[in-house]
N, C-alpha and C positions, 0 to 999 in steps of 0.2 A: 389488304395492304401489307400485312405482316409477311405474307408469302413473297410479295414483291421486294420488300426490304431484306428479308432473309436470303433470297436468291440474288438480289442486286448488289449486296455487299461484296460478294466474291469477285465479280468482274471489276468492281471499283478498286478493290485491293490490288488486283493484278494490273489494271490499266493505269491507275493513278498513284497509289501509295508505293508500289514497287519501284517504278522509275524515280519518284521523288526521293525515296529513302536511299536509293542507290547513289545519288549524288551527294549525300551527306557524309560527314566524317564518321568514324566509328563511335566516338563519344556522343555526337549529336543524334545518331541513329539509335543508340542505346537509350538516350533521354526520351526520344519520341516514343519508342516502344515501351519504355517503363511507364509512361502515362497512358498509352493507348491500350495495352494489353488488358489491364483490369476493366476498362470500360467495355471492351469487346467480350471479355469473359462474362460480364453481366448481360450485355445486350443480346448476344447470339442465343444462349439458352432461353432467355425471355421471349425472343421472337419465335423460337421453336415451340415453346409451351403455348403461347397465345395462338399460333397457327394451328396446332393440334386441337386445342380447345375450340377454336372457331370452326374447324372442319367437323368436329363431333357435333357441335351445335347446329351447323348447317345440315348435316346428315339427319339429325333428329327432326328438324323443322320440315325437311323435304319428305321424311318418312322412309329413308333408305335403310336405316339401321337402328338398332336399339329400340324396338317398339315399346318396351315396358320398363325402361331403365332411367327415367327422368330424374327421380329423386336420388337414386344411387349414383348416377353419373355426376350430378351436381355436387354431391358430397365427396366423391372421389376427386373431382377437379379441385375443390377447395382444399382437401387434405393434402394433395400432392403439389399444387401450384404455389401456395403461400409459403410453405417451408422451403421449397426449392428456390424461390426468389430470395428469401432471407439468407439461406446458406450460400448462395452464389454472391449476393451483393454485399453482405456484411463484411467478410474478410478483406475485400478490395475497396471498402469505403465508397462503393458506387451509389449508395442510397443517399448520402449526404454531400458528397463532393460534386460541386457544380461546374468543374472545369470541363 
């Protein structure tokens, strides 16, 4: 599902958000993207990280890769994913802002 979201957001931006924002005034467009950009800066890396972690998990379960790396891979995922989410989400207030 994250792959679908990660890939589907690009056509959505092009087909829907582009024409809609083109009809707005400069100030309105700036206001939209002022609120929109922090959310996307949080969402897109999150989708990328979850997609990569899911693909690695799928490869492990199917047996295609990493035959002896279960504990190391879990530790690497936790060590990289949690700080990345905090570093991306914290400055943009994306973790507490519900807009």
